[in-house]
Each structure stands twice: as structure tokens, then as C-alpha cells.
C-alpha positions, 0 to 999 in steps of 0.5 A: 118588300111585302107588306100586309095590310088590314082595316076594321076600324069603321064600317068596312073590312079589307086586306091587301098585299103590296109588293114593289109598288103595286097591290097584288091582291085585295078584298074590300066590303062595307060592313057595319059589324061582322068584321071579326068574322071577315077579316082572317078569311080575307087575310088567307085570300089576299096571301093564297092569291098573292102567293106569299107566305107569312115567312115572306112578309117584311111589314104588316100594317093597320088602322089604329083609329079613330073608329069604332072601339071593337073594330079597332080592337079586332084589326089591332089584335090580329095584326099584332098577333100576326106581326108577332108570329111572323117575327116582322114589324107592325106599323100603325097608321090612322084612319084619317090619313088613309081616307085622306090618301085615297083622294084622287090626285085630280081632286087634290087642286091646290084645296085643303082636304078635310077628312070627316069621319062618323063617330056613331055620336053627334061629333065628327072625327076630323083632320085637315090635310094640305093638298099635297096630303101633309097634316095641317093639324091634329086629329079632333073630335068636334060638333058639325057646327064647330068644324069650320074653326078647323078649315082655312078660308077658301074652298075645302075638299071634304071626304069621309062617310061623314062628308055630307053632313059636314059639307053641310055644316060648313056651307052654313058657316059660310065655307066653300065645301065640296064633297070628294067622290073618293070612297069615305072609309079606309081601304087596305089597299091605300094603306099598305101602299102608305105604310110601304113608304114608312117601313123604317119608322116603326117604334114599338107595337101600335096602340089604338088612338081615341079621341074621347073616353070610352062611353062605358067606364069601369068603377074605380074600385073595380067590377062588382063580383 
């Protein structure tokens, strides 16, 4: 099965084409903004390089958050539009599980994994996973000083673009935190392989995952004319 995966949810942009256990084509770039201009050329490149056409796709996967509001909408709109045009299922995965699955097997030495992603505010998007990558709780948005309540006793491996300040906060609370060498943002190459194992679990179009309300709200009476 051919799986096209996309990510624009945090401070990177990536696309990958997966088939039969391997990534055939991959594009990745760190970028705090500009994903709307970069994503579709990346998709074009991975489709061309892999020799796969849209009618050949079996699944499209995309990250649903938590992450940047604009970035999430870019990826979701692109993935859902391509899935609709291609007549294939569209599967959503969280940014937290995508980052967790990017931790090298050599670093998953029995210690739980705390994924910590920047929210661009004081709080951190976080979730704990076991060493075999099973979630040990729900995604949460917490201040750094409150993260210690999420992790079990003992050593914890921290990964994500907020890993450094998270590890410092855990150390201040008396926890033994080790920062992973893994990339701290989602990567479509990881997402594609993860999605391939869940191809039969699609339950409707993916929706964004928000852990707190947006910074700007429309008044109940509607916008002013």
C-alpha cells in the first residue's frame, strides 16, 4: 500500500511516501513559518520521486495537533483535499505520538518517554509514553513546573522542541530527566510508517486537536459589520 504523509503542525514541514515497509521519498525542512508555500512542492517532489500517482495511493496521513493553529489548518486542509480528490481515506495522528515514535530504539531502554512540544506560550504540550510507545496518559497543556506530576518515579527520557526547558523543570523537581537525541518535531517519514499500521482504523475525516482555546474568539453576537 502507498501511504502519503504530511506534517505542518509545529516548526517544520515534511512530506513522505511509504510503501511496503520503507520510505521511498522524503522531504523535510525546519521552518517556523512558510509551510503553506512549502508543503505542496514537497508533495509534488515525493510523488514524482517515488513514481506514485494519486490514483495509486491507499491512504493519506496528517498530524492533527497539538501545535500551531495556522500550521494545523494548512496540513489538514491539504490532506483532506487530496484524500477527497483521490477517493482514499485520510488518517489523523497526533504530533505527540509522531515525536515519540521518532525516538531511536536504543534510547527506549525501559524508561518512560515524555514528549514536550512548544506551545509558543508559557505552557507546554505534553504526553507520557511507555518505553514500548504505548500512551500512559492523555495529551495535556501544562506549565513546566507542573510537568513532574505526569511522570512516574525514576528516569524519564524527554523528547520534543521543548525538551531542554522541560528537563530543567523536572530536574528542579527532583526527577531524573535525560534529553533524547531524536528530532524534536514530527517527521512525515515516521508518520507514514505509523499510519500504515492503522490503515483499517480510519473513522471519518481527521479534526484538529486543541488542548486549550484559541487566543482570539469571535463574540457571541458575531463579528461586527
